[in-house]
C-alpha positions in Angstrom: 5.8 8.3 19.2 3.0 10.0 21.1 -0.5 8.5 21.5 -3.3 9.0 23.9 -1.8 6.1 25.9 1.5 7.9 26.4 4.8 8.6 24.8 7.3 6.0 23.6 10.8 7.2 23.1 13.3 5.1 21.3 16.7 5.5 19.7 17.2 4.3 16.2 20.4 3.9 14.3 19.9 4.3 10.6 22.1 2.0 8.5 21.9 2.5 4.8 23.8 2.4 1.6 22.2 5.7 0.6 25.2 7.9 1.5 24.3 11.2 -0.1 22.4 13.2 2.6 21.2 15.8 0.1 19.6 13.2 -2.2 18.4 11.0 0.7 17.8 13.0 3.9 17.7 10.9 7.1 14.3 12.4 8.1 12.7 11.2 4.8 14.3 7.7 5.2 12.9 7.5 8.7 9.4 8.6 7.5 9.5 6.0 4.7 10.6 3.3 7.2 7.0 3.4 8.7 5.6 2.4 5.3 7.9 -0.7 4.9 5.1 -3.2 5.2 3.2 -2.0 2.2 4.4 -5.0 0.2 2.0 -7.1 2.4 -0.8 -5.0 1.0 0.3 -5.8 -2.6 0.3 -9.5 -1.9 -3.2 -9.3 -0.4 -4.4 -7.3 -3.4 -3.1 -10.0 -5.8 -4.2 -13.0 -3.8 -7.5 -11.9 -2.3 -8.8 -9.0 -4.4 -7.8 -9.8 -8.0 -8.0 -13.6 -7.6 -10.9 -13.4 -5.2 -9.4 -16.2 -3.2 -9.5 -18.5 -6.3 -6.4 -20.5 -7.3 -4.6 -20.3 -10.6 -6.3 -22.3 -13.3 -3.4 -23.3 -15.5 -2.3 -27.0 -15.3 1.2 -26.7 -16.7 4.3 -24.7 -15.5 4.2 -22.6 -18.7 0.5 -21.9 -18.2 1.1 -20.9 -14.5 3.9 -18.6 -15.5 1.7 -17.0 -18.2 -1.1 -16.5 -15.7 1.2 -15.0 -13.0 2.6 -12.6 -15.6 -0.9 -11.6 -16.6 -1.9 -10.9 -13.0 1.2 -8.8 -12.5 0.6 -6.8 -15.6 -3.0 -6.2 -14.6 -1.9 -5.2 -11.1 0.7 -2.8 -12.5 -1.8 -1.2 -14.8 -4.2 -0.6 -12.0 -1.5 0.8 -9.7 -0.3 3.1 -12.6 -3.9 4.3 -13.0 -4.2 4.9 -9.3 -0.9 6.8 -9.1 -1.8 8.9 -12.1 -5.0 9.8 -10.5 -3.5 10.8 -7.1 -0.7 12.7 -8.8 -3.3 14.8 -10.6 -4.2 16.4 -7.2 -1.0 17.8 -5.6 -0.4 16.6 -2.1 -2.6 13.6 -2.4 -0.9 10.5 -0.8 -1.1 7.5 -3.2 -1.9 5.3 -0.2 -5.4 6.9 -0.2 -6.3 5.4 -3.5 -8.5 2.4 -3.0 -7.4 -0.7 -4.9 -10.8 -2.4 -4.9 -12.4 0.9 -6.3 -9.9 0.8 -9.1 -10.4 -2.9 -9.8 -14.2 -2.4 -9.9 -13.9 0.5 -12.2 -11.6 -1.5 -14.5 -14.0 -4.5 -14.5 -16.9 -2.2 -15.3 -14.9 -0.7 -18.3 -14.2 -4.2 -19.6 -17.8 -5.4 -19.2 -19.1 -2.2 -20.9 -16.3 -2.3 -23.6 -16.1 1.4 -23.0 -13.1 3.5 -24.1 -11.6 0.7 -26.2 -10.7 3.0 -29.1 -8.0 5.4 -28.0 -8.4 9.1 -28.8 -5.5 11.3 -29.7 -5.8 13.0 -26.3 -4.2 11.1 -23.5 -6.2 11.3 -20.3 -3.9 10.2 -17.5 -6.7 10.2 -14.9 -9.3 8.4 -17.0 -12.4 6.6 -15.8 -10.6 4.4 -13.3 -8.8 7.4 -11.8 -12.0 9.5 -11.5 -13.6 6.6 -9.6 -10.5 6.4 -7.3 -10.5 10.1 -6.7 -14.2 10.1 -5.9 -13.7 7.5 -3.2 -10.3 8.3 -1.6 -9.5 6.4 1.6 -8.8 8.3 4.9 -5.2 9.1 5.6 -3.2 6.2 6.9 -2.6 5.9 10.6 1.0 5.8 11.8 2.0 2.3 13.0 2.8 2.4 16.7 3.2 -1.3 17.4 5.7 -3.9 16.4 4.6 -6.3 13.6 3.5 -9.7 15.0 2.5 -12.9 13.4 -1.3 -13.4 13.8 -2.5 -16.5 15.4 -4.6 -18.9 13.4 -8.3 -18.4 13.8 -9.5 -20.8 16.5 -12.8 -21.3 18.4 -10.7 -21.7 21.5 -9.3 -18.8 23.5 -5.5 -18.5 23.2 -3.5 -18.9 26.4 -1.1 -16.2 27.5 -1.5 -12.4 27.7 -4.3 -10.9 25.7 -3.2 -9.0 22.6 -4.2 -5.3 22.6 -5.7 -4.7 19.2 -6.7 -1.1 19.9 -5.5 1.5 17.5 -4.4 4.9 18.6 -3.8 8.1 16.7 -0.1 8.8 16.8 2.3 11.5 16.0 6.0 11.0 15.4 8.6 13.5 16.2 12.1 13.1 15.0 15.1 14.8 16.5 18.3 14.4 14.5 21.4 14.2 16.6 24.6 14.6 14.5 28.2 14.9 15.4 30.7 17.1 13.6 33.5 15.2 11.9 
């Protein structure tokens, strides 16, 4: 990994159950490895964005289960709309679709009760997708640092070495070293 602060070289051993190199090239698996923390974004979108920090309202286990399933269905519908939108422009990374943009567009559609009668023509991009495409996020930075657990917010300075929170643009170069059997 190369940044303005220098170059970090590391050796990685890729262990996987995906054994067909033509279907799952090692370079692609290594590239995808850097996106492994995306699930944290999904949790934040469910907890903070959709729920807005509120707690579930149901008071029974069955009600909570129903509410969780409803949240997951809404989340999946929004993610599907976002993916359909980015897929409509070849080469657009789905990570550039803004979840809050899609959620706001969906809420506006519900409030306006617009588009509730389906036409015979299926528009995969739709209103939500057009909002997403109009406000694409910048390309994601490559993660160059190990994941760490954040300290709880405190009004007192933490003891120990200061945490460098500076971000640097990085490029990753991958050299595949293979041995002949």
